[in-house]
Each structure stands twice: as structure tokens, then as C-alpha cells.
Backbone as CSV, one residue per row, in Angstrom:
resi,resn,N_x,N_y,N_z,CA_x,CA_y,CA_z,C_x,C_y,C_z
1,MET,-10.592,-26.403,-26.464,-10.437,-26.046,-25.054,-9.076,-26.976,-24.590
2,ASN,-8.458,-26.241,-23.843,-7.230,-26.952,-23.260,-7.924,-28.100,-22.229
3,LYS,-6.760,-28.839,-21.629,-7.101,-29.757,-20.825,-7.585,-29.656,-19.181
4,ASP,-7.273,-28.011,-18.959,-7.694,-27.459,-17.732,-8.664,-27.027,-17.980
5,SER,-9.296,-27.022,-18.954,-10.746,-26.083,-19.020,-11.913,-27.004,-18.421
6,LEU,-11.962,-28.262,-18.925,-12.932,-29.238,-18.408,-12.652,-30.481,-17.646
7,PRO,-12.996,-31.177,-16.415,-12.447,-32.177,-15.989,-12.690,-33.567,-16.831
8,VAL,-11.726,-34.342,-17.110,-11.655,-35.498,-18.052,-12.782,-36.554,-17.143
9,GLU,-12.543,-36.950,-16.377,-13.180,-37.984,-15.302,-14.004,-37.170,-14.471
10,ALA,-15.179,-37.882,-14.113,-16.424,-37.362,-13.357,-15.923,-36.964,-11.934
11,TRP,-15.190,-37.937,-11.590,-15.081,-37.699,-9.932,-13.617,-37.234,-9.943
12,LYS,-13.612,-35.965,-8.892,-12.408,-35.438,-8.760,-12.417,-35.322,-7.107
13,THR,-10.983,-34.999,-6.856,-10.736,-34.788,-5.510,-11.036,-33.264,-5.390
14,TRP,-11.161,-32.853,-4.009,-11.689,-31.470,-3.663,-10.532,-30.629,-4.251
15,GLN,-9.179,-30.796,-4.184,-8.339,-30.109,-4.625,-8.395,-30.176,-5.895
16,GLU,-8.452,-31.214,-6.604,-8.495,-30.820,-8.245,-9.768,-30.198,-8.614
17,PHE,-11.209,-30.202,-7.592,-12.370,-29.433,-8.141,-11.850,-28.081,-7.753
18,ASN,-11.416,-27.779,-6.920,-11.236,-26.383,-6.426,-10.141,-25.658,-7.465
19,ARG,-9.148,-26.417,-7.888,-8.348,-25.979,-9.210,-8.754,-25.500,-10.047
20,VAL,-10.091,-26.439,-10.792,-10.851,-26.234,-11.987,-11.577,-25.117,-11.914
21,VAL,-12.170,-24.905,-10.492,-13.281,-23.825,-10.394,-12.816,-22.398,-9.712
22,LEU,-11.539,-22.578,-9.392,-10.995,-21.257,-8.649,-11.114,-19.988,-9.686
23,GLY,-11.622,-18.885,-9.022,-11.820,-17.814,-9.848,-12.859,-17.692,-10.962
24,LYS,-13.717,-18.811,-10.999,-14.851,-19.037,-11.873,-16.226,-18.792,-11.103
25,LYS,-17.211,-18.222,-11.893,-18.757,-18.458,-11.315,-19.137,-19.469,-11.975
26,VAL,-19.898,-20.328,-10.877,-20.162,-21.506,-11.080,-21.956,-21.620,-11.007
27,ILE,-22.522,-22.374,-11.916,-23.974,-22.657,-11.713,-24.297,-24.055,-11.373
28,PHE,-24.895,-24.440,-10.396,-25.257,-25.455,-9.990,-26.636,-26.099,-10.328
29,PHE,-26.766,-27.010,-11.209,-28.029,-27.591,-11.444,-28.721,-28.628,-10.653
30,GLY,-29.785,-28.283,-9.908,-30.406,-28.911,-8.826,-30.240,-28.822,-7.568
31,VAL,-31.170,-28.611,-6.703,-31.086,-28.399,-5.022,-31.093,-29.503,-4.687
32,SER,-29.925,-29.607,-3.776,-29.760,-30.696,-3.114,-29.488,-30.491,-1.676
33,ASP,-29.808,-30.720,-0.524,-29.371,-30.815,0.642,-27.982,-31.464,0.979
34,ASP,-27.592,-32.610,0.227,-26.745,-33.423,0.193,-25.299,-32.825,-0.397
35,TRP,-25.253,-32.947,-1.696,-24.111,-32.575,-2.405,-23.744,-30.844,-2.772
36,ALA,-24.956,-30.255,-2.737,-24.616,-28.809,-2.989,-23.920,-28.230,-1.751
37,GLU,-24.783,-28.367,-0.456,-24.118,-27.849,0.906,-22.691,-28.235,0.944
38,LYS,-22.430,-29.545,0.733,-20.949,-30.132,0.994,-20.252,-29.298,-0.194
39,THR,-20.606,-29.096,-1.450,-19.711,-28.664,-2.278,-19.476,-27.054,-1.927
40,ILE,-20.508,-26.107,-1.527,-20.493,-24.834,-1.267,-19.480,-24.510,0.098
41,LYS,-19.353,-25.558,1.093,-18.750,-25.539,2.045,-17.327,-25.804,1.942
42,LYS,-16.692,-26.588,0.712,-15.537,-27.335,0.512,-14.985,-26.419,-0.802
43,GLY,-15.913,-25.822,-1.496,-15.390,-25.414,-2.847,-14.942,-23.846,-2.627
44,VAL,-14.018,-23.456,-3.786,-13.493,-21.911,-3.649,-14.252,-21.413,-4.653
45,MET,-15.195,-21.559,-5.449,-15.913,-21.222,-6.342,-16.778,-19.904,-6.005
46,GLU,-17.102,-19.284,-7.115,-18.315,-18.412,-6.604,-19.438,-18.693,-7.462
47,LEU,-20.534,-19.339,-6.302,-21.781,-19.830,-6.941,-22.767,-18.573,-7.349
48,ALA,-22.771,-18.595,-8.618,-23.659,-17.580,-9.343,-25.263,-17.818,-8.635
49,TYR,-25.645,-19.173,-9.030,-26.894,-19.493,-8.599,-27.358,-20.971,-8.827
50,PHE,-28.346,-21.472,-8.473,-28.795,-22.945,-8.936,-29.818,-22.669,-9.960
51,VAL,-29.925,-23.758,-10.993,-30.908,-23.992,-11.759,-31.521,-25.095,-11.287
52,ASP,-32.976,-25.290,-11.492,-33.694,-26.644,-11.056,-35.139,-26.595,-12.063
53,ASN,-35.480,-27.834,-12.243,-36.469,-28.231,-13.028,-37.819,-27.866,-12.268
54,SER,-37.833,-27.987,-10.874,-38.899,-28.104,-10.168,-39.577,-26.841,-9.978
55,PRO,-40.927,-26.674,-10.452,-41.441,-25.331,-10.280,-41.667,-25.149,-8.936
56,THR,-41.503,-25.687,-7.809,-41.450,-25.498,-6.642,-40.263,-24.624,-6.160
57,TRP,-39.145,-24.737,-6.742,-37.923,-24.302,-6.355,-37.711,-22.928,-7.309
58,ILE,-37.961,-22.980,-8.244,-37.784,-21.881,-9.459,-38.421,-20.535,-8.666
59,GLY,-37.494,-19.627,-8.844,-37.910,-18.056,-8.199,-37.683,-18.179,-6.591
60,SER,-37.341,-19.019,-5.963,-36.992,-19.033,-4.382,-35.603,-19.212,-4.394
61,SER,-34.986,-19.131,-3.280,-33.479,-19.432,-2.788,-33.445,-20.690,-1.978
62,PHE,-32.111,-21.064,-2.095,-31.588,-22.373,-1.486,-30.470,-21.983,-0.742
63,MET,-30.382,-21.977,0.434,-29.188,-21.698,1.525,-28.710,-20.099,0.921
64,GLY,-29.613,-19.189,0.756,-29.623,-17.871,0.431,-29.187,-17.552,-0.988
65,ILE,-29.179,-18.678,-1.666,-28.631,-18.753,-3.124,-29.839,-18.743,-3.946
66,GLU,-30.176,-17.643,-5.157,-31.007,-17.584,-5.975,-31.244,-18.854,-6.792
67,VAL,-32.449,-19.542,-7.162,-32.892,-20.592,-7.953,-33.407,-19.959,-9.065
68,LYS,-33.003,-20.574,-10.241,-33.818,-20.046,-11.474,-33.960,-21.250,-12.444
69,ASP,-34.873,-20.750,-13.455,-35.360,-21.821,-14.260,-34.273,-22.486,-15.273
70,PRO,-34.282,-23.504,-15.702,-33.103,-24.319,-16.542,-33.050,-23.034,-17.945
71,ASN,-34.043,-22.570,-18.235,-34.260,-21.954,-19.405,-33.486,-20.754,-19.568
72,SER,-33.018,-19.988,-18.335,-32.341,-19.030,-18.361,-30.965,-19.140,-18.449
73,LEU,-30.418,-20.279,-18.838,-29.198,-20.752,-19.428,-29.402,-20.135,-20.922
């Protein structure tokens, strides 16, 4: 992989994050009112779906986006 494929550091600015995800389908792991909502609002990626370990969330939707079992990966 080249250096632009994956972030080297865990924390990115929104500009850096958007550069990495631009034009890509992204899967979020874990349903969260905090980070997920902020990232969806500020991100430029296409969110494919969420995955979550909780049986309560699997098969439902969060913010109108499908939540799948992690085994679907």
C-alpha cells in the first residue's frame, strides 16, 4: 500500500480525513450518537453501512443507515 492508502496516525484533521475517504465507500464499526453523527456531517465519504456487535442494533438502522453484523465483513 502507498502512504495515501491508510492513515499513519490515529488522529486526523477533518481535511486529512476527507482526503483519505474522498470517493470511497466507508463502513463504520459501532453505532454512536457522538462520533458517528459528527463524522457523517463533516465527512465527504459515502457511508455504506454500520456494523455493530450488539444484537439490539443488528438488522436495524441508525440515522437511516443499515446496521449489519460484523460477520458480514
